C-alpha positions as CSV (number, residue, x, y, z in Angstrom):
1,M,114.3,100.2,146.6
2,N,114.8,101.9,143.4
3,M,118.6,102.0,142.7
4,G,118.5,103.7,139.3
5,S,116.9,107.2,140.9
6,R,119.3,109.1,143.4
7,N,117.2,110.7,145.9
8,C,120.2,112.1,147.9
9,V,120.1,112.9,151.5
10,P,120.6,116.6,152.7
11,V,123.0,119.0,151.5
12,S,126.4,117.9,153.1
13,L,126.2,114.7,151.0
14,L,126.6,116.9,147.8
15,G,129.6,118.3,145.8
16,Y,131.9,115.3,146.8
17,I,134.7,114.7,144.8
18,A,135.4,111.1,143.0
19,F,138.4,109.4,144.8
20,V,139.3,107.9,148.2
21,A,143.0,109.4,149.2
22,F,144.8,107.3,151.7
23,I,148.1,108.7,152.8
24,Y,150.7,106.4,154.3
25,I,153.7,107.0,156.1
26,S,156.2,104.0,157.0
27,G,153.2,101.6,156.3
28,S,150.9,103.5,158.8
29,A,147.7,105.6,157.9
30,V,148.5,109.1,159.0
31,S,145.2,110.6,157.6
32,A,142.5,109.1,155.6
33,K,139.9,111.2,153.6
34,T,136.9,109.7,151.4
35,I,135.5,112.2,148.8
36,F,132.6,111.1,146.7
37,L,131.3,112.2,143.1
38,E,128.0,113.9,143.5
39,E,126.6,110.9,141.4
40,N,128.3,108.3,144.1
41,A,126.8,109.8,147.0
42,P,124.1,107.4,148.8
43,T,120.5,108.0,148.3
44,L,118.1,108.3,150.9
45,D,117.1,104.6,150.8
46,E,120.9,103.6,151.3
47,V,121.2,105.8,153.9
48,N,118.0,104.6,155.9
49,F,119.6,101.0,155.0
50,M,122.7,101.8,157.1
51,K,120.8,103.3,160.0
52,K,118.2,100.2,160.0
53,Y,121.0,97.6,160.4
54,G,123.3,99.6,163.0
55,Y,126.1,101.3,160.6
56,L,125.0,104.7,160.8
57,Q,123.8,106.6,163.9
58,E,120.3,106.8,163.9
59,V,118.8,110.1,165.7
60,P,115.1,110.9,166.7
61,S,113.0,112.3,164.0
62,S,112.3,115.5,166.0
63,V,116.3,116.4,165.6
64,S,117.3,118.1,162.4
65,M,120.9,116.3,161.4
66,T,122.7,115.8,158.0
67,Y,125.5,113.3,157.9
68,T,129.1,114.7,157.2
69,S,131.1,113.0,154.2
70,Q,133.4,111.3,157.1
71,S,130.3,109.7,159.0
72,I,128.9,108.2,155.8
73,A,132.6,107.1,154.7
74,E,133.0,105.3,158.2
75,A,129.3,104.1,157.7
76,V,130.3,102.4,154.5
77,T,133.5,101.3,155.9
78,R,131.8,99.3,158.7
79,M,129.2,98.0,156.3
80,Q,131.9,96.5,154.1
81,N,133.7,95.1,157.0
82,F,131.0,93.2,158.1
83,A,130.0,92.2,154.6
84,G,133.8,90.7,154.0
85,L,134.2,93.4,151.1
86,P,137.5,95.5,151.1
87,P,137.0,98.5,153.8
88,T,137.2,101.4,151.2
89,G,134.8,103.8,152.2
90,Y,133.5,104.2,148.8
91,L,130.4,103.1,147.4
92,D,131.6,100.9,144.5
93,D,129.2,98.5,142.8
94,E,130.0,95.5,144.9
95,T,129.0,97.5,148.0
96,R,125.8,98.9,146.4
97,K,124.7,95.1,145.6
98,L,124.5,94.6,149.3
99,F,121.4,97.1,149.5
100,K,119.5,94.7,146.9
101,R,120.4,91.2,148.4
102,R,118.1,89.2,150.1
103,R,118.6,89.2,153.8
104,C,117.7,88.9,157.4
105,G,115.8,91.9,158.9
106,V,117.7,91.4,162.2
107,K,120.3,94.6,163.0
108,D,123.9,93.6,162.3
109,I,125.5,96.1,165.0
110,E,123.7,96.3,168.3
111,A,126.1,98.2,170.2
112,K,128.9,101.0,169.7
113,F,130.2,101.5,166.5
114,S,133.3,99.0,165.7
115,T,134.8,97.5,163.1
116,H,136.9,94.9,165.3
117,R,135.4,92.4,167.9
118,R,137.0,90.1,170.4
119,K,134.6,87.6,169.3
120,R,132.8,87.1,165.7
121,Y,130.0,85.7,167.0
122,I,127.7,88.0,168.8
123,L,125.5,86.9,172.0
124,Q,122.1,88.2,173.1
125,Q,120.7,85.7,175.5
126,G,119.6,81.8,175.7
127,W,116.6,80.3,177.1
128,G,118.1,79.5,180.5
129,K,116.8,76.2,179.7
130,K,117.7,73.0,177.6
131,A,114.0,71.7,176.9
132,I,112.3,74.1,174.2
133,T,109.0,73.9,172.5
134,Y,108.2,75.2,168.9
135,R,105.0,75.6,167.1
136,V,104.4,76.1,163.4
137,I,101.3,78.5,163.4
138,N,100.8,78.4,159.4
139,G,102.2,77.7,156.1
140,T,102.3,79.7,152.8
141,S,100.8,79.2,149.4
142,T,104.0,76.9,148.1
143,L,104.7,75.5,151.3
144,P,101.9,73.6,153.4
145,K,102.2,73.7,157.2
146,T,103.2,70.1,157.5
147,R,106.1,70.7,155.2
148,V,107.1,73.8,157.0
149,E,106.9,71.6,160.3
150,S,109.1,69.1,158.9
151,L,111.8,71.7,157.5
152,M,111.7,73.5,160.8
153,K,112.4,70.0,162.6
154,T,115.6,69.4,160.7
155,G,116.9,73.0,161.1
156,L,116.5,72.5,164.9
157,E,118.3,69.3,165.0
158,V,121.1,71.3,163.3
159,W,121.4,73.4,166.1
160,A,120.7,70.9,168.8
161,P,123.7,68.9,169.7
162,H,125.9,72.3,169.9
163,G,123.7,73.2,173.0
164,G,122.6,69.9,174.2
165,L,119.1,71.2,173.7
166,N,115.9,69.1,173.2
167,F,113.4,70.6,171.0
168,R,109.5,69.5,171.1
169,M,106.9,70.4,168.6
170,V,103.4,72.0,170.4
171,D,100.1,71.7,168.1
172,H,98.0,74.8,170.1
173,S,99.7,75.8,173.2
174,K,102.0,78.5,173.6
175,A,105.5,77.6,172.4
176,D,108.7,79.0,173.1
177,I,109.7,79.4,169.4
178,E,106.8,80.4,167.2
179,V,107.0,80.1,163.6
180,S,104.6,82.3,161.3
181,F,104.1,83.6,157.8
182,A,103.2,87.4,157.4
183,S,103.4,90.1,155.0
184,K,103.9,94.0,155.4
185,D,103.0,95.4,158.9
186,H,102.3,92.3,160.8
187,G,102.2,93.9,164.4
188,D,105.8,93.6,165.6
189,G,107.0,97.2,164.5
190,F,109.1,95.6,162.0
191,P,107.2,95.6,159.0
192,F,108.3,93.3,156.0
193,D,109.1,95.1,152.6
194,G,107.6,92.9,149.7
195,P,109.4,90.7,147.6
196,G,113.2,90.8,147.9
197,R,115.6,92.2,150.5
198,V,114.4,91.5,153.7
199,V,112.9,87.6,153.8
200,A,112.6,87.0,157.6
201,H,113.3,88.2,161.0
202,A,113.3,86.9,164.2
203,F,113.5,87.7,168.1
204,P,115.7,86.5,170.9
205,P,114.8,84.8,174.1
206,P,112.4,85.1,176.0
207,H,110.3,86.1,172.9
208,G,111.6,83.7,170.6
209,A,109.0,84.4,167.3
210,M,110.3,83.8,164.0
211,H,108.5,85.5,161.0
212,F,108.8,85.0,157.4
213,D,107.8,87.2,154.6
214,D,104.6,85.8,153.0
215,D,105.6,87.6,149.8
216,E,108.5,85.8,149.2
217,I,108.1,82.8,146.9
218,W,109.4,80.2,149.4
219,G,110.6,76.8,148.1
220,D,111.8,73.7,149.5
221,N,115.3,72.8,148.2
222,P,115.1,74.8,145.0
223,S,117.8,74.7,142.2
224,E,120.4,77.4,141.8
225,D,118.6,78.5,138.6
226,D,115.6,79.1,140.5
227,E,116.6,83.1,141.5
228,D,113.0,83.9,142.5
229,I,112.6,81.1,145.1
230,T,113.7,81.5,148.7
231,D,115.0,78.4,150.2
232,F,113.1,78.2,153.4
233,F,115.3,75.6,155.2
234,A,118.4,78.1,154.5
235,V,116.4,81.2,156.0
236,A,115.2,79.0,158.9
237,V,118.6,77.5,160.2
238,H,119.6,81.4,160.2
239,E,116.2,82.5,161.8
240,I,116.6,79.5,164.4
241,G,120.1,81.1,165.5
242,H,118.4,84.3,166.4
243,A,115.6,82.6,168.2
244,L,118.3,80.7,170.1
245,G,120.1,84.1,171.0
246,L,122.9,84.6,168.6
247,S,123.2,88.1,166.8
248,H,124.7,88.0,163.3
249,S,128.3,87.2,162.4
250,N,130.7,89.0,159.9
251,V,132.2,85.6,159.0
252,K,130.9,84.9,155.7
253,A,131.1,81.4,156.0
254,S,128.8,81.4,159.2
255,V,125.1,80.5,159.0
256,M,124.6,83.8,161.0
257,Y,125.8,86.0,158.1
258,P,123.2,88.2,157.6
259,Y,122.8,87.7,153.6
260,Y,121.2,84.9,152.0
261,Q,123.2,82.3,150.9
262,V,122.5,78.7,149.8
263,P,123.3,75.9,150.4
264,V,123.1,75.3,154.4
265,E,125.0,72.4,154.9
266,K,126.2,72.7,158.5
267,L,127.2,75.1,161.2
268,H,130.5,76.9,160.9
269,E,133.0,76.8,163.9
270,D,131.8,80.5,164.6
271,D,128.1,79.4,164.9
272,I,129.0,76.5,167.5
273,M,131.4,78.6,169.8
274,G,128.4,81.1,170.0
275,M,126.0,78.0,170.9
276,Q,128.7,76.7,173.5
277,E,129.1,80.1,175.2
278,L,125.3,80.3,175.5
279,Y,124.5,76.9,176.3
280,L,127.4,74.8,177.6
281,K,129.4,77.2,179.6
282,E,128.3,76.0,183.0
283,D,128.8,72.2,181.5
284,V,132.3,73.1,180.4
285,H,133.4,74.1,184.0
286,S,131.5,71.6,185.6
287,P,132.9,69.6,188.6
288,A,133.1,66.3,186.6
289,L,136.0,67.9,184.5
290,E,138.1,68.8,187.5
291,V,139.7,65.4,187.1
292,R,141.8,67.0,184.4
293,T,145.0,68.8,184.9
294,E,145.5,72.3,183.2
295,S,148.2,71.2,181.3
296,A,146.4,68.1,179.8
297,V,143.4,70.0,178.8
298,S,145.6,72.7,176.8
299,G,148.1,70.4,175.3
300,R,146.6,67.4,174.1
301,S,144.3,66.4,171.1
302,S,141.8,63.7,170.4
303,L,144.5,62.1,168.2
304,A,147.2,62.2,171.0
305,P,148.4,59.3,173.0
306,R,145.6,57.5,175.0
307,F,146.7,58.5,178.8
308,T,147.0,61.8,180.7
309,K,147.3,62.2,184.4
310,A,144.5,62.8,186.9
311,D,144.3,64.2,190.1
312,S,143.6,61.7,192.5
313,E,146.5,59.9,193.7
314,E,145.1,56.6,193.1
315,D,146.0,54.9,189.4
316,E,147.1,58.8,188.5
317,N,149.4,57.1,185.8
318,D,146.7,55.0,184.7
319,V,143.2,56.4,184.3
320,P,142.8,57.7,180.4
321,D,141.1,61.1,180.0
322,L,137.9,60.8,178.5
323,C,137.9,64.0,176.6
324,Y,141.4,63.3,174.9
325,T,141.3,59.1,174.7
326,N,140.4,56.7,172.0
327,Y,137.7,55.1,173.7
328,D,137.1,51.3,172.7
329,T,133.3,51.6,172.9
330,I,130.2,53.2,173.8
331,Q,126.6,51.9,174.8
332,V,123.6,52.6,176.4
333,L,122.8,50.6,179.5
334,Q,119.4,51.0,181.6
335,G,119.1,54.4,180.1
336,K,122.6,55.6,180.8
337,I,125.9,56.1,178.5
338,Y,128.3,53.7,179.0
339,V,132.0,54.2,177.9
340,F,134.7,51.5,177.8
341,E,138.6,52.3,177.4
342,E,141.0,49.5,178.4
343,E,140.3,48.2,181.6
344,W,138.3,51.4,182.5
345,M,134.6,52.4,182.4
346,W,132.8,55.5,182.7
347,V,128.8,55.8,183.1
348,L,127.2,59.3,182.4
349,S,123.7,60.6,182.8
350,E,121.7,62.3,179.9
351,K,123.1,65.5,181.1
352,K,126.8,64.6,180.3
353,T,127.3,64.4,184.1
354,I,130.0,61.5,185.0
355,L,128.4,59.6,187.9
356,E,129.9,59.8,191.3
357,G,132.4,57.0,191.6
358,Y,133.7,56.7,188.2
359,P,135.7,55.9,186.3
360,K,136.4,52.2,187.7
361,R,137.8,49.3,186.3
362,F,135.0,47.3,184.4
363,H,135.7,43.9,186.7
364,E,134.5,45.9,189.7
365,V,131.2,46.2,188.0
366,F,130.6,43.3,185.8
367,I,130.8,40.5,188.7
368,G,132.2,37.3,187.3
369,L,133.5,38.4,184.0
370,P,137.2,36.3,183.5
371,R,140.1,38.2,184.4
372,H,141.7,37.5,181.1
373,I,138.9,39.9,179.4
374,N,141.2,43.1,179.9
375,V,139.1,45.2,177.2
376,I,135.4,45.2,176.2
377,R,134.7,46.3,172.6
378,T,131.3,44.8,172.4
379,I,128.4,45.0,174.8
380,Y,124.8,45.4,174.3
381,E,121.3,45.1,176.7
382,K,118.9,42.3,175.8
383,Q,115.3,43.0,175.6
384,N,114.8,41.0,178.8
385,G,117.5,43.4,180.7
386,H,120.3,41.4,180.5
387,I,123.5,42.6,179.5
388,V,126.0,40.8,176.9
389,V,129.7,41.0,176.6
390,F,131.3,39.7,173.4
391,S,135.1,38.9,173.4
392,G,136.4,36.6,170.1
393,R,133.9,33.9,169.6
394,S,132.3,33.8,173.0
395,Y,129.9,36.2,175.4
396,W,129.1,36.4,179.0
397,E,125.4,37.2,179.8
398,F,124.8,39.4,183.2
399,S,122.0,40.3,185.1
400,A,120.6,43.7,185.3
401,R,122.3,43.5,188.6
402,F,125.6,42.7,186.6
403,R,126.2,39.1,187.9
404,L,127.2,36.9,185.7
405,V,124.5,34.2,184.6
406,K,125.4,32.6,181.5
407,R,128.8,32.1,179.1
408,G,127.7,31.1,175.5
409,R,128.9,30.5,171.9
410,I,128.8,33.3,169.6
411,T,127.1,30.7,166.9
412,E,124.1,30.6,169.3
413,Y,123.5,33.8,167.7
414,K,123.0,31.7,164.6
415,I,125.9,33.7,162.6
416,P,129.2,31.8,161.9
417,Q,132.2,32.3,163.7
418,V,133.2,35.5,162.7
419,P,136.9,37.3,163.8
420,E,135.3,39.7,166.1
421,L,132.1,41.7,166.5
422,T,132.6,45.3,166.7
423,T,129.4,46.4,168.0
424,V,125.9,45.1,168.7
425,F,122.5,47.1,169.4
426,I,118.8,46.2,169.3
427,S,117.0,48.6,166.6
428,N,113.8,50.6,168.0
429,Y,112.7,50.8,164.4
430,N,112.1,47.2,164.0
431,N,113.2,45.7,167.6
432,K,115.8,43.4,165.7
433,T,119.3,42.9,167.1
434,Y,121.9,44.1,164.7
435,L,125.4,42.5,164.8
436,I,128.2,44.0,163.2
437,E,131.6,43.1,162.1
438,Y,134.1,45.0,160.1
439,E,132.3,44.9,156.7
440,R,129.1,42.8,157.4
441,Y,126.2,42.7,159.4
442,W,123.3,40.5,160.8
443,R,119.9,41.0,161.7
444,Y,118.5,38.5,164.6
445,D,115.0,38.1,166.0
446,E,115.5,37.5,169.7
447,A,111.9,36.4,170.2
448,T,112.3,33.4,168.0
449,K,115.8,33.0,168.0
450,T,116.4,32.9,164.2
451,M,118.4,34.9,161.9
452,D,116.5,36.8,159.3
453,R,116.7,35.8,155.7
454,G,119.4,37.3,153.7
455,Y,121.9,38.1,156.0
456,P,124.7,38.8,156.5
457,K,124.6,42.0,154.2
458,E,127.5,44.6,153.5
459,M,128.0,47.6,155.6
460,S,127.8,50.0,152.9
461,A,123.7,49.6,153.3
462,W,124.2,52.1,156.1
463,R,124.6,54.7,153.4
464,N,127.0,57.8,154.4
465,V,128.2,55.7,157.3
466,P,132.1,55.3,157.4
467,Y,132.9,51.3,158.4
468,P,134.3,49.6,160.3
469,V,132.2,51.3,163.5
470,D,133.5,51.3,166.9
471,A,129.9,51.6,168.2
472,A,126.1,52.0,167.6
473,I,123.7,53.0,169.8
474,I,119.9,54.1,170.2
475,W,119.6,57.3,172.2
476,K,116.4,59.0,172.8
477,G,114.6,57.4,169.7
478,D,117.7,57.9,167.5
479,T,120.3,55.8,166.2
480,F,123.9,56.8,166.5
481,F,127.2,55.4,165.1
482,F,130.6,56.3,166.5
483,R,134.1,55.6,164.9
484,G,137.2,57.5,166.4
485,P,136.7,60.9,167.2
486,R,133.3,61.1,165.2
487,F,129.8,60.3,165.3
488,W,126.5,60.3,162.9
489,R,123.1,60.0,163.3
490,F,121.2,57.7,161.1
491,D,117.7,58.4,159.5
492,N,115.9,55.3,159.8
493,H,113.5,56.3,157.1
494,Q,116.2,57.7,154.5
495,I,118.2,54.8,155.4
496,R,121.3,56.9,155.4
497,A,123.4,59.2,157.9
498,H,121.9,62.7,158.3
499,Q,123.7,65.2,155.9
500,Y,124.5,67.3,159.1
501,Y,126.9,64.8,160.6
502,P,129.6,64.0,161.5
503,L,130.1,65.6,164.7
504,P,132.8,65.4,167.5
505,T,132.1,62.9,169.9
506,A,133.6,64.2,172.9
507,Q,132.4,67.8,172.9
508,I,128.6,66.4,172.2
509,W,128.6,63.5,174.2
510,F,130.9,64.0,177.2
511,P,131.9,66.8,179.5
512,C,134.5,68.3,177.5
513,P,135.4,71.6,176.4
514,S,135.8,72.7,172.8
515,T,139.4,72.5,171.0
516,P,140.7,74.0,168.0
517,D,141.0,71.0,166.0
518,M,137.2,70.5,167.0
519,M,136.1,71.5,163.4
520,Q,138.4,68.6,161.6
521,Y,135.6,65.9,163.2
522,T,132.9,67.5,161.2
523,T,133.8,65.8,158.1
524,N,133.9,62.3,156.7
525,D,137.7,62.2,156.1
526,E,139.9,60.0,158.4
527,P,141.7,61.6,161.4
């Protein structure tokens, strides 16, 4: 776009006078008239921009039409509102910069013109399923296909928890989401425009294609000084949102804001709420949630006192609310998620559904566990399928049918008598048993019944994971740490917590609705 020339649109845009007059009486605008100088009239390119992105009404090419000063001013105001600029209706320097900025090629306003929306996020449609395939068709001159695949995997992981989605890459077969680089006219009716301006676009389900302009210089985490390089990851996370069914957001901090911005560190609440509306709405209203009263849902937070009432007459004053309780521990046993709080336990399927009959008291399940054990904080499943409950300096081992088979001392694990273990788990990375105390951990080999050399080590070795931790689990091949209302996913290769964590535990792992205070659990700050 040549911003130096002023190829003005038809006559009705000429001869405008240079000021914006707003007349107010008692604080309310009774009339508003925007009048332009001839030199500030929009160019033909600028008018086409406003038509392309939905700010100015588009008419068939067969219809002869000129735009009035009022229609142009209204379009400019809509564009300013969406971009987070003062809505003056006047093409000032800041507004004109929008025409030059790198951005996504997807339209901003799809429906009737409106400067106010009940929801900031705009939805199209989701996939109608939780298992989604993707395929990277090609790379570009500055990013090989293998690196694009790696960045796409990470980008999809940013979105996955907020919709309960599972992504699987395929090599050759048709995929739900297909990623490719192309230039100029590439056959989808939305040609790219060369370096700058439109850098990518994507289509919502059931199409799901993501196209990146091959004329851009794509980079992997470029520095802020590299203005000519476009960060592929930042753009990919945005376009994934489109491929999952989200449209653009007028929230500047949102990933779905249409203009290019770096770095992308995590999703904004606006993005998360859109995903939950698309993919978790049925889960939020599932029968499993009916045990909570309306007042409990609306009036409690994750930091509130532990108990709330259940609808059932039995134990109505005793059963904690899973969505608003400070659970004692979480563990994966026999492929299901077990949650323990005081004397109660829940069992959840991989679809976050509470199994029938739960919650129940854990003494009803662990037959033979002494009655003086009134809380389970440390539990894990051994490689032979037995389940071990730790308490103090002792442990109780149960068969796969939850029948007591052995009582032992913690020293049998070749560790000293520590005050208390906080969690134990077997890593799928090396099949070693990790026994974690408050600030230290041990690595034990169950096959040889020996402790690895050099242990204990400090918990600070698990970088970016606050300690002490309440629980550590292996779920679907990944390692997760839990503390309070937050959880972290750990990268076993980089030996650090994934940078897009923590996330709120209740809304991701349990069938719990989102709450206004949910976003405070996406930082490492203590509750």
